C-alpha positions, 0 to 999 in steps of 0.5 A: 401511403398507397396510391388509392389513399392519396387519391381518396385524400385529394378528393376529400380535400377538394370536396371540403374546399367546394363546400366552404365556397358554397357555404360562403355563397349561400351566406351572401358573400364571396369567398375571401380570396382577396382583400376588400377595396376601401374607398380612397385607399389603394394600399395592398390592392391589386386592380387585376383582382377586382374587375368589378371596381377597376373594370369600370372607370366610372365606378372606380372614380365615383364610388372609390375615388380612383382614377388612372394616371397618365402612366396607366397606373391607378391613383387616389384622386385629391381630396378623395374623402369629400368626393366619394359617394357613399 
């Protein structure tokens, strides 16, 4: 392939990706880059990927049942199901 062909393909791929993100945003959703955070479960969740939840300790505790432990790691509070506001 020539250099012009590769550049054309790269531009087409970038435009297709931008179009899918714009479509997801128009439909009211964010692009599904990361999994959804479920209340009372930290399974498969990286707090760094969810600053809307873990950036506010009050939101993490009240809406999801997560608190920071003495070691700085997030953990699920005891009796989580009964204490989370839905």
